[in-house]
Wavefront OBJ file of the C-alpha trace (Angstrom):
o trace
v 106.898 109.600 131.028
v 109.406 108.904 128.736
v 107.426 106.719 126.720
v 104.497 109.537 126.752
v 107.087 111.731 125.582
v 108.338 109.275 122.211
v 105.055 108.476 121.540
v 103.798 111.541 120.587
v 106.554 112.174 118.545
v 106.264 109.533 117.162
v 102.813 110.069 116.393
v 103.969 113.641 116.062
v 106.308 111.931 112.815
v 103.856 109.551 111.146
v 101.492 112.704 110.770
v 103.849 114.706 109.283
v 104.554 111.713 106.611
v 101.060 110.763 106.231
v 99.363 114.163 105.342
v 102.517 114.528 102.716
v 103.103 111.376 101.775
v 98.668 111.976 101.336
v 99.514 115.095 98.859
v 101.241 113.486 96.735
v 97.974 111.412 95.956
v 97.233 113.600 93.656
v 100.691 112.928 91.491
v 97.905 110.432 90.101
v 95.528 112.444 88.309
v 98.609 113.676 86.875
v 99.533 110.885 85.357
v 101.322 109.642 86.939
v 100.866 105.817 87.306
v 100.796 103.010 90.882
v 104.283 102.490 89.833
v 105.434 105.481 89.167
v 103.673 106.858 92.598
v 105.998 103.811 94.221
v 108.753 104.930 92.601
v 108.671 107.929 93.663
v 107.332 107.423 97.593
v 110.576 105.876 97.375
v 112.885 109.030 97.119
v 110.390 111.732 99.358
v 112.340 111.691 102.467
v 108.252 112.181 104.135
v 108.446 108.063 103.442
v 110.832 106.998 105.533
v 109.723 109.808 108.010
v 106.202 108.003 108.269
v 107.381 104.432 108.145
v 109.897 105.816 111.330
v 107.077 107.158 113.314
v 105.153 103.941 113.042
v 107.661 101.886 114.933
v 108.709 104.721 117.231
v 104.651 104.660 118.552
v 104.564 100.534 117.848
v 107.629 99.721 119.509
v 105.799 102.305 122.117
v 103.326 100.512 122.847
v 103.876 96.777 122.361
v 107.061 96.260 124.593
v 106.560 97.118 127.734
v 108.369 98.033 130.644
v 111.016 95.935 132.199
v 110.000 95.224 135.733
v 112.995 96.191 138.242
l 1 2 3 4 5 6 7 8 9 10 11 12 13 14 15 16 17 18 19 20 21 22 23 24 25 26 27 28 29 30 31 32 33 34 35 36 37 38 39 40 41 42 43 44 45 46 47 48 49 50 51 52 53 54 55 56 57 58 59 60 61 62 63 64 65 66 67 68
């Protein structure tokens, strides 16, 4: 049951960060280069929320339960 909870938490974090990152793509139309856009993303907490959600999802899916 805890695995399902952490899977849903990871999914929520990934969606929260991913939606914000997609919204920031509008900066490219304003005149940001890809380099400036990448450097901007490194300063935003949404990138790290997105990555932590992905890591949480991947760890829940790929690391099996320990058998007693």
